[in-house]
C-alpha positions in Angstrom: 129.7 133.7 33.6 129.9 132.6 29.9 132.1 133.2 27.0 131.9 132.8 23.2 134.4 133.4 20.4 135.4 136.9 19.5 138.3 138.6 17.7 139.5 140.4 20.9 138.3 140.6 24.5 134.8 142.1 25.0 133.6 142.1 28.6 130.0 142.8 29.5 128.8 142.9 33.1 125.1 143.0 34.0 124.3 143.4 37.7 121.3 144.7 39.5 121.0 148.4 40.3 123.2 149.3 43.3 126.0 146.9 42.5 127.7 149.0 39.9 130.7 149.4 42.1 131.7 145.9 41.2 132.1 146.6 37.5 135.6 148.0 37.5 137.0 145.4 39.9 135.6 142.4 38.0 136.7 143.8 34.7 140.2 144.2 36.0 140.2 140.6 37.2 139.0 139.3 33.9 141.4 141.3 31.8 144.3 140.2 34.0 143.7 136.6 33.1 141.9 136.5 29.7 142.9 137.9 26.4 140.2 136.8 23.9 136.5 136.1 23.9 133.1 137.8 24.4 132.7 137.4 28.1 129.5 138.1 29.9 128.9 138.1 33.7 125.4 138.5 35.1 123.8 138.3 38.5 120.1 137.8 39.3 119.0 139.0 42.7 115.7 138.0 44.4 114.3 138.5 47.8 111.7 136.3 49.4 109.5 137.2 52.4 109.7 134.7 55.2 106.5 134.7 57.1 107.7 132.8 60.2 108.9 135.0 62.9 108.2 138.3 61.1 108.9 141.3 63.4 106.0 143.6 62.5 106.1 147.2 63.8 102.5 147.7 65.2 102.8 151.5 65.3 103.9 151.7 61.6 101.3 149.1 60.6 98.5 151.1 62.2 99.8 154.3 60.4 99.9 152.5 57.1 96.4 151.0 57.5 95.0 154.4 58.6 96.6 156.0 55.5 95.1 153.4 53.2 91.7 153.9 54.8 91.9 157.6 54.1 92.8 156.9 50.5 89.8 154.6 50.1 87.4 157.2 51.7 88.7 160.0 49.4 88.5 157.8 46.3 84.9 157.0 47.1 84.0 160.7 47.6 85.4 161.3 44.1 83.5 158.3 42.6 86.6 156.2 42.1 86.7 152.5 43.0 90.1 151.2 44.2 91.1 147.6 44.5 91.5 146.4 48.1 95.2 146.2 49.1 96.5 142.7 50.0 98.4 141.9 53.1 101.6 141.6 50.9 101.0 145.2 49.7 100.7 146.3 53.4 103.8 144.4 54.3 105.8 146.0 51.5 105.3 149.5 52.9 108.3 151.1 54.5 108.7 150.4 58.2 106.0 147.8 58.6 108.6 145.0 58.4 111.8 146.3 59.9 115.1 144.8 58.7 116.5 144.5 62.1 118.1 147.9 62.1 120.5 147.0 59.2 120.8 149.9 56.8 120.2 149.1 53.1 123.4 150.7 52.2 125.3 148.5 54.7 123.6 145.4 53.1 124.7 146.5 49.6 128.3 147.1 50.8 128.4 143.7 52.4 127.1 142.1 49.3 129.6 143.8 47.1 132.5 142.7 49.4 131.2 139.1 49.3 130.7 139.0 45.6 134.1 140.5 44.9 135.8 137.9 47.1 133.8 135.1 45.5 134.4 136.1 41.9 138.0 134.7 41.9 136.6 131.2 42.4 134.1 131.7 39.6 136.9 132.9 37.3 139.1 129.9 38.2 136.3 127.5 37.2 135.6 129.4 34.0 139.3 129.2 33.1 139.4 125.5 33.9 136.4 125.0 31.6 138.2 126.9 28.8 141.3 124.8 29.3 139.4 121.6 28.9 137.7 123.0 25.8 141.1 124.1 24.5 142.6 120.6 25.0 139.7 119.2 22.9 140.2 121.9 20.2 144.0 121.2 20.1 143.2 117.5 19.2 140.7 118.6 16.5 143.1 121.2 15.0 146.0 118.7 15.1 143.9 116.2 13.2 143.0 118.8 10.6 146.6 119.7 10.1 147.3 116.0 9.6 144.6 115.9 6.9 146.0 119.1 5.2 149.5 117.5 5.2 148.1 114.3 3.6 146.3 116.3 0.9 149.4 118.4 0.3 151.4 115.2 -0.3 148.8 114.0 -2.7 148.9 117.3 -4.6 152.6 117.1 -4.7 152.5 113.7 -6.2 149.9 114.7 -8.8 152.0 117.8 -9.7 155.2 115.8 -10.1 153.5 113.4 -12.4 152.2 116.4 -14.4 155.7 117.8 -14.6 157.2 114.5 -15.8 154.8 114.5 -18.7 155.1 118.2 -19.4 157.8 118.0 -22.2 155.8 115.5 -24.2 152.6 117.5 -23.7 154.5 120.7 -24.7 155.8 119.0 -27.9 152.4 117.7 -28.8 150.8 121.1 -28.3 153.5 122.8 -30.3 153.0 120.3 -33.1 149.2 120.8 -33.2 149.6 124.6 -33.4 152.3 124.6 -36.1 150.3 122.2 -38.2 147.2 124.4 -37.9 149.0 127.7 -38.6 152.2 127.2 -40.5 152.9 130.9 -40.7 153.4 131.2 -36.9 156.9 131.2 -35.6 157.5 127.9 -33.8 160.1 129.4 -31.5 157.6 132.0 -30.3 154.9 129.4 -29.7 157.4 127.3 -27.8 158.2 130.3 -25.6 154.6 131.0 -24.8 153.8 127.3 -24.0 156.9 127.1 -21.8 155.7 130.3 -20.0 152.3 128.8 -19.4 153.9 125.6 -18.0 156.0 127.7 -15.5 152.9 129.6 -14.4 151.1 126.3 -13.8 153.9 125.1 -11.5 152.5 124.8 -7.9 155.7 123.7 -6.2 156.0 127.0 -4.3 152.4 126.9 -3.1 152.8 123.3 -1.8 156.1 124.1 -0.1 154.5 127.1 1.7 151.6 124.9 2.8 154.1 122.5 4.4 155.8 125.4 6.1 152.5 126.7 7.4 151.7 123.2 8.8 155.0 123.2 10.7 154.3 126.8 12.0 150.8 125.8 13.2 152.1 122.7 15.0 154.8 124.8 16.7 152.1 127.3 17.8 149.9 124.6 19.3 152.7 123.6 21.7 153.7 127.2 22.6 152.4 128.4 26.0 150.2 131.5 26.1 147.6 133.0 23.8 147.9 131.9 20.2 144.4 132.3 18.7 145.2 135.4 16.6 148.4 133.9 15.2 146.6 130.7 14.3 143.9 132.8 12.7 146.5 134.6 10.6 148.1 131.3 9.6 144.7 129.9 8.5 144.3 132.9 6.2 147.7 132.0 4.6 146.6 128.3 4.3 143.5 129.5 2.4 145.5 131.8 0.2 147.8 128.9 -0.9 144.8 126.6 -1.5 143.1 129.3 -3.7 146.3 129.8 -5.7 146.7 126.0 -6.1 143.2 125.8 -7.6 143.7 128.7 -9.9 147.0 127.3 -11.3 145.7 123.7 -11.6 145.6 122.3 -15.1 144.2 118.9 -14.1 141.0 117.7 -12.6 142.8 115.6 -9.9 144.8 118.6 -8.7 141.6 120.8 -8.7 139.8 118.2 -6.6 142.6 118.1 -4.1 142.6 121.9 -3.9 138.9 122.0 -3.2 139.3 119.4 -0.4 142.1 121.5 1.1 139.8 124.5 1.1 137.1 122.6 2.9 139.4 121.4 5.6 141.1 124.8 6.0 137.7 126.4 6.4 136.7 123.9 9.1 140.0 124.5 10.9 139.5 128.2 10.7 136.1 127.9 12.4 137.7 126.0 15.2 140.6 128.5 15.6 138.1 131.2 16.3 137.5 129.6 19.6 141.2 129.5 20.6 142.3 132.2 23.0 
């Protein structure tokens, strides 16, 4: 039994022919305990002939050998050369090696019963493995959230410094424009520059990033499946980082935005493995 990341729950069961009756039962057990992942369950069946103590049926063996002899004679009459059958070929013929009177259908039913009873233990171990992996992922994601919080604080500091110098920058820009084009209305220019300054304000994006960090941390400590909610939150993280970069009017803020996007993308990859 193995599982990889997936948007929902996709169960695939591959068993040898004759064991199809297990499919519905095992799917029900899986769906009752798992909610996310591409889960595959497979079984390989092999039978080995044990030579010691074989119970050969002499009558059936003689009949098979006589039949093979007739086939060889008929083939020779028609000019066809056949390979000599091996002892394993003879042993494989029906009835030569009796199964002790146990019907094949009874054997299959017994195997289905045993496998169905044993599957609960396999599923327990699989869930234990996922829980261990989930604990490791929680640590990784918590560390990434810490990094995002630190970068957001840096961005906030850079943005506040930019806002503190905004009036002087606006006055200097207004002076340059009015000196270059004296026929333009200074008030109109001031309005346009002020509007650009407002559009460049990233306070809301940074506040939303901090709110998303709090929400993600709360989800990590909430019992039950949380992968889809975390995935949705990671999309919101990415949206705010993109807006931060698009609004940025400084190299420092742009660099922080790019770092944020890298960490958010790494976190989103990890979240894909959370149930």
